[in-house]
C-alpha positions as CSV (number, residue, x, y, z in Angstrom):
1,M,-68.9,-66.8,39.7
2,S,-70.1,-66.6,36.0
3,K,-69.0,-69.3,33.7
4,I,-66.4,-68.7,31.0
5,K,-67.4,-70.0,27.6
6,Q,-65.3,-70.3,24.5
7,R,-67.0,-69.0,21.3
8,A,-66.6,-70.4,17.8
9,D,-64.2,-67.6,16.9
10,G,-61.8,-68.7,19.7
11,R,-62.6,-65.8,22.1
12,Y,-63.8,-66.4,25.7
13,T,-66.9,-64.7,27.0
14,V,-68.4,-64.0,30.4
15,N,-71.9,-62.8,31.2
16,V,-71.7,-60.5,34.2
17,Y,-74.9,-60.3,36.3
18,L,-76.0,-56.7,36.9
19,G,-79.3,-57.3,38.8
20,T,-82.8,-56.9,37.4
21,D,-84.8,-54.2,35.7
22,S,-88.2,-52.8,36.9
23,S,-90.0,-55.8,35.4
24,G,-87.8,-58.3,37.2
25,K,-85.9,-59.3,34.0
26,E,-82.2,-60.1,34.6
27,L,-79.6,-57.6,33.3
28,R,-76.4,-59.0,32.1
29,K,-73.4,-57.7,30.2
30,A,-71.2,-59.9,28.0
31,V,-67.4,-59.3,28.0
32,Y,-64.8,-60.9,25.8
33,G,-61.2,-61.8,25.9
34,K,-58.6,-63.6,23.8
35,T,-57.8,-65.7,26.9
36,Q,-59.7,-66.9,29.9
37,K,-57.6,-64.6,32.1
38,E,-58.4,-61.6,30.0
39,A,-62.1,-62.3,30.0
40,R,-62.1,-62.8,33.8
41,E,-60.2,-59.6,34.4
42,K,-62.7,-57.6,32.2
43,A,-65.6,-59.2,34.1
44,E,-64.1,-58.1,37.4
45,Q,-63.7,-54.6,36.1
46,I,-67.4,-54.5,35.2
47,R,-68.4,-55.8,38.6
48,A,-66.2,-53.2,40.3
49,L,-67.8,-50.4,38.3
50,H,-71.3,-51.8,39.0
51,T,-70.5,-51.9,42.7
52,R,-69.5,-48.3,42.6
53,G,-72.9,-47.4,41.1
54,I,-71.7,-46.9,37.5
55,D,-74.6,-47.4,35.0
56,I,-73.1,-50.1,32.9
57,A,-76.1,-50.3,30.5
58,A,-75.6,-46.6,29.5
59,Q,-71.9,-46.9,28.7
60,K,-72.6,-47.6,25.1
61,D,-74.2,-44.2,24.7
62,S,-72.3,-41.9,22.3
63,F,-70.7,-38.6,23.0
64,R,-73.3,-37.0,20.7
65,H,-76.1,-38.5,22.8
66,W,-74.7,-36.9,26.0
67,Y,-74.0,-33.6,24.2
68,E,-77.7,-33.5,23.1
69,L,-78.9,-34.1,26.7
70,W,-76.5,-31.5,28.0
71,I,-77.4,-28.7,25.5
72,S,-81.1,-29.4,25.9
73,G,-80.8,-28.8,29.6
74,K,-78.9,-25.5,29.3
75,D,-80.8,-22.5,30.7
76,C,-79.1,-19.5,29.2
77,G,-79.4,-16.9,26.5
78,A,-79.5,-17.6,22.8
79,G,-76.0,-16.1,22.4
80,Q,-74.5,-18.4,24.9
81,I,-76.3,-21.4,23.4
82,A,-74.9,-20.5,20.0
83,S,-71.4,-20.3,21.6
84,Y,-71.8,-23.7,23.2
85,K,-72.9,-25.2,19.9
86,A,-70.0,-23.6,18.0
87,C,-67.6,-25.2,20.5
88,A,-69.3,-28.6,20.3
89,A,-69.1,-28.4,16.5
90,K,-65.3,-28.7,16.9
91,L,-65.7,-31.9,18.9
92,L,-68.5,-33.8,17.3
93,P,-66.9,-34.7,13.9
94,E,-64.4,-36.9,15.7
95,L,-66.0,-37.8,19.0
96,G,-69.7,-37.7,18.1
97,D,-70.2,-41.4,17.4
98,M,-67.7,-42.8,19.9
99,E,-69.0,-44.4,23.1
100,I,-68.4,-41.7,25.7
101,V,-66.7,-44.1,28.1
102,K,-64.1,-45.0,25.5
103,I,-62.9,-41.4,24.9
104,R,-59.6,-40.7,26.5
105,T,-57.6,-37.5,27.3
106,A,-55.4,-38.2,24.3
107,D,-58.3,-38.0,21.9
108,L,-59.3,-34.6,23.2
109,Q,-55.7,-33.4,23.4
110,R,-55.2,-34.3,19.7
111,I,-58.3,-32.2,18.7
112,I,-57.2,-29.2,20.8
113,T,-53.7,-29.4,19.3
114,E,-55.0,-29.6,15.7
115,L,-57.3,-26.6,16.4
116,N,-54.2,-24.7,17.4
117,T,-52.5,-25.3,14.0
118,G,-53.5,-24.8,10.4
119,D,-54.4,-21.7,8.4
120,S,-56.8,-20.4,11.0
121,P,-55.6,-21.4,14.5
122,L,-58.0,-20.7,17.3
123,S,-57.1,-18.3,20.1
124,R,-56.2,-19.5,23.6
125,S,-59.6,-18.3,25.0
126,T,-61.5,-20.1,22.2
127,L,-59.6,-23.4,22.8
128,S,-60.4,-23.0,26.5
129,R,-64.1,-22.7,25.7
130,V,-63.9,-25.9,23.6
131,R,-62.2,-27.7,26.5
132,M,-64.8,-26.3,28.9
133,T,-67.7,-27.5,26.7
134,A,-66.2,-31.0,26.6
135,R,-65.6,-31.0,30.4
136,Q,-69.3,-30.1,31.0
137,I,-70.6,-32.8,28.7
138,F,-68.4,-35.5,30.4
139,Q,-69.5,-34.1,33.8
140,L,-73.1,-34.7,33.0
141,A,-72.3,-38.4,32.2
142,I,-70.3,-38.6,35.5
143,D,-73.2,-37.1,37.4
144,N,-75.5,-39.8,35.9
145,R,-73.1,-42.5,37.0
146,V,-72.0,-43.6,33.5
147,M,-68.3,-42.9,34.0
148,D,-66.2,-42.0,37.0
149,Y,-63.5,-39.6,35.6
150,N,-63.4,-36.6,33.3
151,P,-60.9,-37.0,30.4
152,A,-61.1,-33.2,29.7
153,D,-59.6,-32.3,33.1
154,A,-56.1,-33.3,32.0
155,V,-56.2,-31.6,28.6
156,K,-53.6,-28.8,28.2
157,I,-54.0,-25.7,26.1
158,P,-50.8,-25.4,24.0
159,K,-48.4,-22.7,25.1
160,T,-48.2,-21.5,21.5
161,A,-51.9,-20.7,21.4
162,A,-52.4,-17.0,20.5
163,A,-53.8,-14.7,23.1
164,P,-57.2,-13.2,22.3
165,K,-57.1,-9.7,20.7
166,E,-56.9,-7.2,23.5
167,R,-60.0,-5.2,24.1
168,T,-58.9,-1.6,24.1
169,A,-60.6,1.6,25.1
170,L,-61.1,4.4,22.6
171,T,-58.3,6.9,22.2
172,D,-58.9,10.6,23.1
173,E,-59.2,11.3,19.4
174,Q,-61.9,8.6,18.9
175,I,-63.8,9.9,22.0
176,A,-63.8,13.3,20.3
177,W,-65.2,11.7,17.1
178,V,-68.1,10.1,19.1
179,N,-68.9,13.5,20.7
180,E,-68.6,15.6,17.6
181,Y,-69.9,13.6,14.6
182,N,-73.7,13.6,14.0
183,H,-74.8,10.2,12.9
184,P,-77.9,7.9,13.7
185,A,-75.6,5.7,15.7
186,Q,-74.2,8.6,17.8
187,P,-76.9,8.4,20.6
188,A,-76.1,4.7,21.1
189,A,-72.4,5.4,21.1
190,K,-72.6,8.2,23.6
191,I,-74.9,6.2,26.0
192,M,-72.6,3.1,25.9
193,M,-69.5,5.2,26.3
194,Y,-70.7,7.3,29.3
195,C,-73.0,4.9,31.0
196,G,-71.5,1.5,30.2
197,L,-74.5,-0.2,28.7
198,R,-74.2,-3.4,26.8
199,R,-75.7,-3.5,23.3
200,G,-78.6,-5.7,24.5
201,E,-79.3,-3.3,27.4
202,L,-79.2,-0.3,25.2
203,L,-81.6,-1.7,22.6
204,A,-84.1,-2.6,25.3
205,L,-83.8,0.8,27.1
206,R,-87.0,2.8,27.2
207,W,-87.5,6.5,28.2
208,S,-89.4,5.3,31.2
209,D,-86.1,3.9,32.4
210,V,-84.4,7.2,32.0
211,D,-84.7,9.9,34.8
212,L,-83.2,13.0,33.4
213,K,-84.2,15.0,36.4
214,N,-82.4,12.8,38.8
215,R,-79.7,11.9,36.2
216,T,-80.0,8.1,36.3
217,I,-80.7,5.2,34.0
218,S,-82.3,2.1,35.4
219,I,-81.2,-1.1,33.6
220,N,-83.8,-3.9,34.2
221,K,-84.0,-5.8,30.9
222,A,-82.0,-6.6,27.8
223,V,-82.4,-7.8,24.3
224,E,-80.9,-11.0,22.9
225,M,-80.8,-11.9,19.2
226,V,-82.6,-15.1,18.3
227,N,-82.0,-16.0,14.7
228,G,-81.2,-12.4,14.1
229,K,-84.4,-11.1,15.6
230,P,-84.6,-9.1,18.9
231,K,-86.2,-10.8,21.9
232,V,-86.6,-8.9,25.2
233,K,-85.5,-10.7,28.3
234,D,-87.1,-9.7,31.6
235,S,-83.6,-9.4,33.1
236,P,-80.1,-8.3,32.0
237,K,-77.2,-10.7,31.5
238,S,-77.2,-11.7,35.2
239,D,-78.7,-10.5,38.5
240,A,-75.9,-8.1,38.8
241,G,-77.1,-6.5,35.6
242,F,-80.0,-5.0,37.5
243,R,-78.6,-1.6,38.3
244,T,-79.0,2.1,38.3
245,V,-76.2,4.1,36.7
246,P,-75.7,7.9,37.0
247,I,-75.8,10.0,33.8
248,P,-72.7,12.2,33.7
249,N,-73.2,15.9,33.2
250,T,-71.6,15.8,29.8
251,L,-74.5,13.5,28.6
252,I,-77.5,15.1,30.3
253,E,-77.9,18.0,27.9
254,Y,-77.4,15.8,24.9
255,L,-80.0,13.3,26.0
256,T,-82.4,16.1,26.8
257,Q,-82.2,17.5,23.3
258,Y,-82.2,14.0,21.8
259,Q,-85.4,13.1,23.6
260,K,-87.1,16.4,22.5
261,Q,-86.1,15.7,18.9
262,Q,-87.2,12.1,19.0
263,Q,-90.7,13.0,20.4
264,K,-91.5,15.4,17.6
265,P,-93.9,14.0,15.0
266,K,-92.2,12.5,11.9
267,S,-92.4,14.6,8.8
268,G,-95.6,13.9,7.0
269,S,-97.2,12.1,10.0
270,N,-99.5,13.4,12.7
271,R,-98.9,10.4,15.0
272,L,-96.9,11.2,18.1
273,P,-94.1,8.9,19.2
274,E,-94.9,6.5,22.1
275,I,-94.4,8.1,25.5
276,G,-91.8,6.1,27.4
277,G,-90.9,4.3,24.1
278,L,-87.6,3.0,23.0
279,V,-84.6,5.3,23.6
280,F,-82.9,4.0,20.5
281,P,-85.3,2.6,18.0
282,N,-84.7,1.8,14.3
283,A,-86.2,3.9,11.5
284,S,-89.5,2.1,11.9
285,G,-89.7,2.8,15.7
286,R,-88.9,-0.8,16.5
287,M,-86.0,-2.6,18.0
288,Y,-82.9,-3.2,15.8
289,T,-82.4,-6.6,14.3
290,S,-78.9,-8.0,14.0
291,K,-78.6,-7.1,10.3
292,Q,-79.9,-3.6,10.9
293,W,-77.4,-3.0,13.7
294,E,-74.6,-4.3,11.6
295,R,-75.5,-2.0,8.7
296,L,-75.9,1.0,11.1
297,W,-72.4,0.4,12.7
298,D,-70.8,-0.2,9.3
299,S,-72.3,3.1,8.1
300,Y,-71.0,4.8,11.2
301,M,-67.5,3.7,10.8
302,L,-67.5,4.5,7.1
303,E,-68.7,8.1,7.8
304,L,-66.2,8.6,10.6
305,N,-63.5,7.3,8.2
306,L,-64.5,9.8,5.6
307,A,-64.8,12.7,8.1
308,Y,-61.6,12.2,10.0
309,G,-59.4,10.0,7.8
310,D,-56.2,11.3,6.4
311,F,-56.4,10.7,2.6
312,G,-53.4,12.9,1.8
313,H,-51.7,9.9,0.1
314,A,-54.6,9.2,-2.1
315,M,-54.5,10.1,-5.8
316,Q,-58.0,11.6,-5.7
317,Q,-60.1,12.5,-2.6
318,P,-63.1,10.3,-2.1
319,R,-66.4,12.2,-2.3
320,S,-68.7,10.0,-0.1
321,K,-68.8,6.6,1.5
322,Y,-70.7,5.5,-1.6
323,D,-67.9,6.5,-3.9
324,P,-67.7,3.7,-6.6
325,R,-63.9,3.8,-6.5
326,G,-64.0,2.6,-2.9
327,V,-62.9,4.5,0.1
328,P,-59.9,2.9,1.9
329,I,-60.3,2.6,5.7
330,V,-57.6,4.8,7.1
331,I,-58.9,5.4,10.6
332,E,-58.7,2.9,13.5
333,T,-62.3,1.7,13.7
334,F,-63.9,0.5,16.9
335,T,-66.7,-1.8,18.1
336,A,-69.7,-1.1,20.3
337,H,-68.1,-3.3,23.0
338,Q,-65.0,-1.0,23.0
339,L,-67.3,1.8,24.1
340,R,-68.3,-0.2,27.2
341,H,-64.6,-0.9,27.8
342,T,-64.0,2.9,27.5
343,Y,-66.5,3.5,30.2
344,A,-64.6,1.0,32.5
345,T,-61.4,2.9,31.7
346,L,-62.9,6.3,32.4
347,L,-64.1,4.9,35.8
348,Y,-60.6,3.7,36.6
349,E,-59.0,7.0,35.5
350,A,-61.6,8.9,37.6
351,G,-60.5,6.9,40.7
352,V,-63.8,5.0,41.1
353,D,-63.2,2.0,43.4
354,V,-63.5,-1.6,42.1
355,L,-66.7,-2.5,43.9
356,T,-68.5,0.6,42.7
357,A,-67.2,0.0,39.2
358,Q,-68.4,-3.6,39.4
359,H,-71.9,-2.4,40.2
360,L,-71.9,0.3,37.5
361,L,-70.7,-2.2,34.9
362,G,-73.1,-4.9,36.0
363,H,-70.4,-7.5,36.4
364,A,-71.6,-10.6,38.2
365,K,-68.1,-11.2,39.8
366,P,-65.8,-8.6,41.2
367,Q,-62.9,-10.5,39.7
368,T,-64.1,-9.4,36.2
369,T,-63.8,-5.8,37.1
370,L,-60.6,-6.3,39.0
371,D,-59.0,-7.9,36.0
372,I,-59.8,-4.8,33.9
373,Y,-58.4,-2.5,36.6
374,T,-55.3,-4.6,37.1
375,H,-54.6,-4.5,33.3
376,L,-55.1,-0.8,33.2
377,R,-52.8,-0.3,36.2
378,E,-50.1,-2.4,34.5
379,K,-50.4,-0.3,31.3
380,E,-50.2,2.8,33.4
381,A,-47.1,1.5,35.1
382,D,-45.5,0.9,31.7
383,T,-46.2,4.5,30.7
384,Q,-44.8,5.8,34.0
385,I,-41.6,3.7,33.6
386,E,-41.2,5.2,30.1
387,K,-41.5,8.7,31.6
388,F,-38.9,7.7,34.2
389,N,-36.5,6.5,31.5
390,D,-37.0,9.7,29.5
391,Y,-36.2,11.7,32.6
392,L,-33.0,9.8,33.2
393,N,-31.9,10.1,29.6
394,R,-32.5,13.8,29.7
395,A,-30.6,14.1,33.0
396,K,-27.7,12.1,31.6
397,A,-27.5,14.3,28.5
């Protein structure tokens, strides 16, 4: 039994023996208490943790220390890393310098609650990602025998947290816009809408991956943006991303003409485009950067707005998207990801089963596809109920 000594400040201290290090030097940890009983109880707690294999020496490591170990060991894409860092940025200001073993569920719950309030409250899904990030950092410390419970496990997402904005498919009118309006972004929009490619898969797609004769596209790589620059990965988002998708008849003729047009020499140049080159290159024949893609999509939405928007209420009709008076956005714009969601919706409406749809969409888990199908089925049921109510109202009248 270690001796209890009284310090000059009146507190009692006990040095708990923890064994020896690799050089044979004794390892001890000092604990303090206002009374002998308190000091003895703390010493027993340390001995109990040590007996269970907890690394007592590492318990003074900060939350930031374990976060840096955790993030440095993550093997995933740049986009996912950026997402993890953004979530950790919500935690580090308050927790960064705290010893990880001293962080309690209440500390995390307070942060989550505060993120749910204020001028820009986070959505339920974002709060869940912040909690998940904290949980994984604590789990790394647990796996390394520094602590024996995860304070993030008991954190609750407030019921008042806003649901994330629903990802909706394009309307019939918007689908018609994509098919009708000629714009540099149109090929990308049509391929994503009718073949379900992600943006990264589209930007990495080469003509050598497109078999117009057999009407298929082979997806075997993807682009991720690293500091805004495209970097080709040798695989899609997951192993399930490796897939071959059929090209629907409505797209075959368009892609055939698009390929012929793309393979013509540029005006003023005798150099032929690369055979098997990028399906959707930028104006320089290279892959799009983040900024270039953003400008392309903004231009696309502005031109669709000008072509299809109803400006009947305007005092003066806008002349172009560059009109210095400004052109109000009067159409419902859409994102590139909504085109992929539209593909999923078209598969559902065509009666394609969940497992086939999972393969065509490249989802790693069938549950992801099933969630989409279930949501669409629920919306369809709501529509059918409305039809039923209308029928009953007409019958009553």
